[in-house]
N, C-alpha and C positions, 0 to 999 in steps of 0.2 A: 608729465614722463620726455618729451623727447625735447624741448628744452637742455631737461638737466647732462644728456650726453654732450652738450657743446658745448657747459657751463661747468667752470666752478665751484658757483652758490645758486643753488638757483633756490627763493627766498617766497613762496605763494601764500595770498595772502587771502584768508576767509570771514567773509563776515560774519559770518552761523559759528557755532558749537562744536560744528562737527560737520565731516565732509560725508556723512551720511546721508543726508539727506539731497544731499545732488549730481550724487559717486555712486559706482559702479564698487559690493564689494570688491569685489581680484582687483580694480585702481585703483581703491584703499589703502588696498595690499600692498601694492605695487610703492604709490609714493610714501608710503610707513620704511618700506624695506631697503628705500632708494640712499643714501650717503648722504650724497651732496646737494637735499633738496628737504627744505625745515620748513616748517607747516605752523603759520601763525592766526591759532581762533580770535576772531571776535575782532580782528585788525580792519585797517585801512590806508590807502596812503592819506599824510594829511598834505605833503610837500613834496614839490621834486626839484635838487639844486643840478645848477651847473649853468656855464657862461654859454660855450658855444656847443657843447651837446652835454649828455646826462652824470650828474658825476655822483651822486649819492641821492635816496629816496627815503625821507620822514614817517616814520609809518608808526601809524598812533595805537593806540591797542583804547577800544572803548572799556573792556570792562576795571584797568586801573586810569587811566586816562593820562597816560606816561608815553611818549613819543619818544622812538630809537632812530636816528640814521643811521643806517647802511649807505656805505658807498654799491653803486648798480654803471653799470651801462647802459641795460636794456631794464626796459620797464614793456608787459605786452599786459590789454586789460582783458579779460573776461565775463562778457556782460549778455544776457539772456536770459544766465539758468534759472535762475525764477523769472516767473513774467509780472506782470504788474496787471491782473487785469480787472479784476475784483466789482475792477466801479458798472463792470460785464456784467454783473452777475444778473440774470434770470431775462436775460435781451440772448446774450450766444450761450450755444455751447461749448463747456471748453471741457477736458479731463478734469483729472482729480487734480494733477500739480496745477490747474487753473491757465494751461497752454489751449488756443482757439481751436476748436473742431474746421477741418476745410473740408469741401469735396465730399471725394468717396469715405471717407474717415467718420466722413455724419453720419453713412447707412448702416446701420443696426438689422444681420438678418439679413441684406438686401430693400430693408422700406427706409424710405423719406426722413429723415431728422420731426420729432412731433412738429406739431403746429407749419411746417410747411404750406405753402398754400398754390403752388406752380406745376404745374408737366410733366416736369423732368425731373432729375437730377440734379441738387448741387453743382456747379462747375466747380471746374479744379480746386479753386482759392477763393470761394463761395462760403462764407457761414451757416449759419444754420436760419440766420435772417435774408434775407433774400435778396439779393441786391447791392448786403454789404462783401465784405471784401479782406484779407486779413494776409500779408503776410512779414516776411521774416521772422526773428526771433522766437516772438508771439507765438506765433503759428507751431501746431501742433506737427511734427513732423518736418521739418523745418531744419537747415543744410548746417547752421548757425555759423554761416559766413555773410557782411560785408556784401558783397558781391552776391551771394547770392538772394540779398533782401532788395536789394535797389532792381536788382533784376524779375523776382516774384510785384515790383509795384512796375515794372510797366509791363508785364503781360495781365497786372489785371486792374489796369485801364480800360486794355482790350476788353477784356468783360463786364465793367465799365459802359461799356459806349455799346456793347454790343444786348446786353439787359436792358439802360434809354431810350437804344434805340425797340424792342418790344413792346413797352410799359404805352399804356394809351391815356 
């Protein structure tokens, strides 16, 4: 929505079949009613083109296999909306969308997570497995910004040192 205020045309590529899985209904309605936003489903960037600056982008449609080259002066990548955490199934607690729960988000009715073995609550970035920390887009409640992920990573290092100093 933000970019549509400044650009003549915004092409939004969605890898999935709809916006409904990752976006709230009010935002979907805004996107659909904004005349200069074009949504392409089951599509992704195939190539970017230009000599000393971006001139165009080739978009591939996964449904048809067709490639469409469109003029472009900017490309913004939004990742992190779908966490790839299924490999953690049964190891750390995640929410229904797969984001890793940490710290206070693990407490249910004031109770620590099942299997929690320590005499303290999980620290801010700590998962349901003591001593294992999660940061960045994969963490439930994260800000979804690179700088925040980097900052959380530096804080997590302090938590790791604290945790290790108490392990006998």
